[in-house]
N, C-alpha and C positions, 0 to 999 in steps of 0.2 A: 446560378444563372442557367436558363435553359434556352436553348435556341432549337427551333424545329425548321427544317428544309430540304430541298431536293438536292442532291449530290451531283457535283461534276467533278469526275475523278481524273487526275492526272498523275498517275503512278510512277513516272519517272522519277529518279533521284537527281539531286543536284539542280533542281530547276532554279535558276539564279534570277536577280532582280531586273536584270535587263531582258530576260524572257518574259518576266510579268509584266514590265512596262518598259519598251525600249526607251533608252535616253533621247533618240530623235524626236519623240513626243513631250518631252519633260516641260517645254516652254507652252504648251498648250493648256487651256482651262481643264480641271479634273474631269469633266463630262466628256471632252474630247479623246482624253487620254483613255479613258474607260472603254472606248471604241476600240482599241487596240491591244488590251490586255491579253496576253499569252497566244497572241496571233501567230507567232512563229511555231507553235506546236499544234494550235487547232485555229486555223484562219475563221472558222464559223462560229467560235465560242463567244466572241463579245455580241453576237447578234441573238443567240440563243439563251444567253443567262436572264433571268428574271429576279426581281428585289427579293431578297430573303433567301436565295439559294446558298448552298453549303459548298466550298471547294475543300476536295480532298485531294493530298499530295504525298509524295513518296518521302525518302531521307532527305535531310539537310535542305527543305524547301525555303526558299528566299535567300539562298547563300549568296556571297559576293558583296557590292558595294552597299554601302548605306544610303542609297537612292530611296526616296520615300514611296516605293510601289505599292505599298498597302493602301494609300490614299486613292489611286486607281481602281483598285478592287472594291473599296467602299465607294466610290462614285457609281460604280456599276451595280451596287446592290447587294454584293455578297456580304451574308450576315456573319460568317465565320470561315476560318480556314482550320481544318483538321488534318494533321499530317504526321508521319512516321516521325519525324523530328524536323527541327527549324534551325535555319541560321540564326545566330543570336542576335546580330543586328535587326534583321528582320522581325523576329519575335518581339524584341523590344520597342522597335519602333512602331509596330502594329498595337501593341498593348497602350503604348503611350499616346497613339491617335486614335484610340478608342475601337480597334478591330478586334474582335475574338479570335484568338488563335490558340489552338489545345494540341499538345503533343500526343499520339496515341499509337505507340507501336503496334502494327498489325492490322490497322485500320485499312489499307490498301486491300488486303484480302478479304475484308469483312464487308465491303460496300460496292456496289457498282454505280456507273453514271445513271441516273434517274431514280434511283433508291430515294426513299423519304427517311430521314434519320433525325434523332434528336439528340442533342449533345448537352449534358448534364454537368456543367464544370465544378459545382460544388460537391456532387457524389463521384465524380470521376468515372462516369459512363457514357458510352456511345451506343444508343439504341437503335437497331436497324428496323423502322416501322414497317417496311416492305415484307421483311423476313421473319418477323418477330423476334429476332436474336438480339443479345446485349452482350458487350464487352467492357471490361475495365481499362481505365487509364487513369493517371495520377490526376487527383483534382488540382485546380488552380488555386493558388493561394489566395486567401480573401481579399486581400488588398489588391491584387491584380484584376480579380472579379469585379470589385467596386470601382476600380480605375475604369475600366471597359464600360460597366453600366452607366457611370457619369459622362461617358463620352472622351475620356482619355486623360492625360497626366494634368493639365491645366486644370480642367473642371475637378479633378479629384484633390488636387493641392488646395484649391480654393476652399472646397468644402471641408477639408481637413483642418485647414487653418479657421474657419470659421468654428468648427466644433471645438476646437482646442481653445479660441478666445471665449466661447461661450462657458467652456467648463472652467476656465481661468476667472470668468468675471463673478461665477456663482460660489467660488471657492473662499 
């Protein structure tokens, strides 16, 4: 799976789910929640993002509660999040919800806001199209890539059950 987009870099470590999307907005429709993403760190960020952009973060991105902050990022059009590392709940919630998240140690020093990058989760590479440089990271397992490509955990399970049923019927 490859994703190409413009970088928005948040190099701070330990950006938690309440900083991504504050709980006071959780009752709002997702498009309204998106208007407040990461506003405590960069108040201008929600107005500047374009669909297909890629968020780059520091270590332990999305730490904290299990609140579904990834949904607000998706509603604003973020195509992927690449970070030094992720909070486990945020990582799993994002993949299960259909948002591509890729751990890539060293990525904060590799990109700048405004760079165009390509993330290849099968090959485990991040290519900075602005500078021409590439770096390696661990590839995402095939089943996680497929889960994101299909739109999340529920579509993935439905497709898998349909494949298994078809294979069983032909046996």
